[in-house]
C-alpha positions in Angstrom: 0.1 -0.2 0.0 1.1 3.4 -0.7 2.0 5.9 2.0 -1.0 7.9 1.1 -1.9 10.5 4.1 -5.4 11.2 2.6 -6.7 14.8 2.7 -5.3 15.7 6.0 -2.6 13.6 7.7 -1.5 13.1 11.4 -0.8 16.8 12.1 -4.1 18.1 11.3 -7.0 19.1 13.8 -9.4 16.5 12.0 -6.8 13.5 12.8 -6.4 14.9 16.4 -10.0 15.3 17.2 -11.3 12.3 15.1 -9.1 9.6 16.1 -10.4 9.6 19.8 -12.6 6.6 20.8 -14.5 8.9 23.0 -15.5 11.3 20.2 -17.8 8.5 18.8 -20.2 9.1 21.7 -21.0 12.1 19.8 -22.2 10.2 16.6 -25.2 9.1 19.1 -25.8 12.6 20.0 -25.7 13.9 16.6 -28.0 11.1 15.4 -30.6 12.6 18.0 -29.9 16.1 16.5 -30.4 14.9 12.8 -33.5 13.0 13.7 -35.2 16.1 15.5 -35.2 17.8 12.0 -38.3 16.6 10.4 -37.2 17.3 6.8 -33.9 15.0 7.4 -36.1 12.7 9.3 -38.5 12.6 6.1 -35.4 11.5 4.1 -34.8 8.8 6.5 -38.5 7.4 6.4 -38.2 7.2 2.5 -35.1 4.7 2.8 -36.2 3.0 6.2 -33.0 4.2 7.4 -33.6 3.6 11.0 -36.0 0.8 10.8 -33.9 -1.6 8.6 -30.8 -2.9 10.5 -30.7 0.1 13.0 -27.3 -0.5 14.3 -25.5 -0.8 11.0 -27.3 2.5 10.2 -26.3 3.9 13.4 -22.5 3.6 12.9 -23.1 4.6 9.2 -23.3 8.1 10.6 -19.5 8.1 11.3 -18.3 6.0 8.6 -17.8 8.6 5.9 -16.1 11.0 8.5 -13.6 8.3 9.1 -13.2 7.6 5.6 -12.4 11.1 4.6 -10.3 11.6 7.7 -8.2 8.5 7.7 -8.6 7.1 4.3 -6.5 7.6 1.3 -7.8 10.3 -1.1 -9.3 7.7 -3.5 -11.1 6.0 -0.4 -12.2 9.4 0.5 -13.6 10.3 -2.8 -15.1 6.8 -3.3 -17.2 7.1 0.2 -18.3 10.6 -0.7 -19.4 9.5 -4.1 -21.3 6.6 -2.7 -23.0 8.8 -0.5 -23.8 11.4 -3.1 -25.4 9.0 -5.3 -27.8 7.8 -2.7 -28.6 11.3 -2.0 -29.7 11.8 -5.6 -32.8 9.9 -5.0 -33.9 11.1 -1.6 -36.2 13.9 -2.0 -40.0 14.5 -2.2 -42.8 15.9 0.0 -42.8 15.5 3.8 -46.4 14.3 4.8 -46.0 15.5 8.4 -44.9 19.2 7.8 -45.7 19.4 4.1 -42.3 20.9 3.4 -39.9 19.5 0.6 -37.2 17.3 1.8 -34.1 17.0 -0.4 -30.8 15.1 0.6 -28.8 17.5 -1.7 -30.5 20.6 -0.5 -27.8 22.8 1.3 -29.3 23.7 4.5 -30.3 20.0 5.1 -26.7 18.9 4.1 -25.3 21.6 6.4 -27.3 20.5 9.4 -26.2 16.9 9.2 -22.7 18.2 8.9 -22.9 20.7 11.5 -24.6 18.5 14.0 -21.7 15.9 13.8 -19.0 18.5 14.2 -20.4 20.1 17.1 -20.9 16.7 18.8 -17.4 15.8 17.8 -15.9 18.8 19.4 -18.0 18.7 22.5 -17.0 15.2 23.3 -13.3 15.8 22.6 -13.2 19.0 24.9 -15.2 16.9 27.8 -12.8 13.7 27.6 -9.7 14.7 26.2 -8.8 18.5 26.6 -10.1 22.0 25.8 -9.4 23.5 22.3 -8.7 27.0 21.7 -10.6 29.1 19.4 -7.9 28.9 16.7 -7.8 24.9 17.0 -11.6 24.9 16.6 -11.3 27.2 13.6 -8.9 24.9 11.9 -10.8 22.0 12.5 -13.9 23.7 11.1 -11.7 24.7 7.9 -10.3 21.4 7.4 -13.8 20.0 7.9 -14.7 22.1 4.9 -13.0 19.6 2.8 -15.4 16.8 4.1 -18.3 19.3 3.4 -17.4 20.0 -0.3 -17.1 16.4 -0.7 -20.6 15.8 -0.1 -21.6 18.6 -2.1 -22.0 21.2 0.7 -21.5 24.7 -1.0 -18.7 25.7 1.4 -19.1 29.4 0.2 -22.4 29.4 2.1 -21.0 28.0 5.0 -20.4 29.8 8.3 -16.8 30.8 8.5 -15.9 29.7 12.0 -17.0 26.9 14.5 -18.8 29.4 16.5 -20.5 30.8 13.8 -21.7 27.3 12.7 -22.5 26.6 16.4 -24.6 29.8 16.3 -26.4 28.9 13.1 -27.6 25.5 14.6 -28.7 27.2 17.8 -30.7 30.0 15.8 -32.2 27.2 13.6 -33.2 25.1 16.6 -34.8 27.9 18.2 -37.2 28.2 15.7 -40.6 26.9 16.9 -41.5 25.2 13.5 -38.5 23.4 13.0 -37.5 20.6 15.6 -40.4 18.0 15.9 -40.8 14.7 17.4 -41.7 12.4 14.4 -42.2 8.6 14.1 -38.3 8.6 12.9 -37.2 10.5 16.1 -39.2 8.3 18.2 -37.4 5.4 16.5 -34.1 7.0 16.8 -34.3 7.7 20.6 -35.6 4.0 21.2 -32.8 2.5 19.3 -30.3 4.7 21.0 -32.0 4.0 24.5 -32.0 0.4 24.0 -31.6 -0.9 20.3 -29.5 -3.6 19.2 -25.9 -3.5 20.2 -22.9 -5.6 19.5 -21.7 -7.8 22.3 -18.4 -6.2 22.6 -19.8 -2.6 23.3 -23.0 -3.6 25.2 -21.2 -3.1 28.7 -20.7 0.5 27.9 -23.7 1.4 25.8 -26.0 2.6 28.6 -23.5 5.0 29.6 -23.0 6.2 25.9 -26.7 6.5 25.5 -27.0 8.5 28.7 -24.5 11.0 27.6 -26.1 11.4 24.2 -29.3 12.1 25.9 -28.2 14.4 28.6 -25.5 16.5 26.7 -28.1 17.7 24.1 -28.9 21.3 23.7 -32.0 22.4 25.8 -34.2 22.7 22.5 -33.6 19.0 21.7 -34.0 17.7 25.1 -37.5 19.2 25.0 -38.4 17.7 21.8 -37.3 14.1 23.1 -38.7 14.5 26.7 -35.4 14.4 28.3 -35.3 15.6 32.1 -31.8 16.5 33.3 -31.7 16.7 37.1 -29.2 17.9 39.2 -28.2 14.2 40.4 -27.9 13.3 36.5 -25.9 16.3 35.6 -23.5 15.4 38.6 -23.3 11.7 37.2 -22.7 12.9 33.7 -20.0 15.5 35.0 -18.0 12.8 37.3 -18.1 10.2 34.6 -16.9 12.5 31.9 -14.1 13.7 34.1 -13.0 10.1 34.8 -12.7 9.4 31.3 -10.6 12.4 30.6 -8.2 11.9 33.7 -7.7 8.3 32.8 -7.4 8.5 29.3 -3.4 9.4 29.2 -2.9 6.4 31.1 -4.4 4.0 28.3 -2.6 2.2 25.6 -3.6 3.4 22.1 -6.0 0.2 21.4 -8.2 1.8 24.2 -7.8 5.5 23.2 -7.9 5.3 19.4 -10.5 4.3 16.8 -9.3 1.5 14.3 -9.2 3.6 11.2 -6.9 6.2 12.9 -4.5 3.2 14.0 -4.7 1.5 10.5 -3.8 4.9 9.0 -1.1 5.3 11.0 0.4 1.9 10.0 -0.3 2.8 6.6 1.8 6.1 6.4 4.7 4.9 8.3 4.9 1.7 6.5 7.9 1.5 4.3 6.8 1.5 0.6 7.0 -2.0 -0.9 9.9 -2.4 -3.2 9.4 -2.4 -7.1 10.3 -5.8 -8.8 13.1 -4.1 -10.4 14.6 -3.3 -7.0 14.0 -6.5 -5.5 15.8 -8.1 -8.4 18.9 -6.1 -7.5 19.1 -7.5 -4.0 
């Protein structure tokens, strides 16, 4: 295999943030945020996105991010093209709101992108370390490459991480935007107690707990999540434990497999050409 570092490489903010296992917790949180948007939910309903093999669909939310971050350029392009082809046929009138859903619509694409970015940064800061505004903006700028690959018009995107966060907050405060549809209920139930592979079953209740109780208030209201003082304390203590024990864990328990494989790929010596081997 060639030593192709992909679009970013190990010194990038994308690698720094996305390689952490605890950042994956943000995937469940982002799914809840996605599903609360009725037009995103409508697209999911068209493809039975959450009803058919829900666990596989759950982890697919992160697969594109991992491919683009840690894959070769060809792998990243292939993953993005596959998603774009799927999105071409996801459109129509939403029976619930009467709005038009379109998986290639700029605002709808940006909503999905933004919720995942905000959730990834949130869990990185809670379980690894705080980031400076410059670091968050660098992540945002690098992540625009990912956005462009899935056909988001980056010229229309908020230019900083905080601007992106404020865009989501402003949208979510619109009383006509967020809605508990049948899809949102399905996602809530899947995360609360859906099918989970055996190897992560012991920690899934905690992942689900963090996903629900770290949601912005507007989303908690949609899902009927009540965060008490005791629950807030439990959340804070457990996230702190993760943060302070992390430096003592080996890479296998800290870093996601795609990050470890990518590091091996780019540090491996290139294979000798046949002509070179013949000279030995």
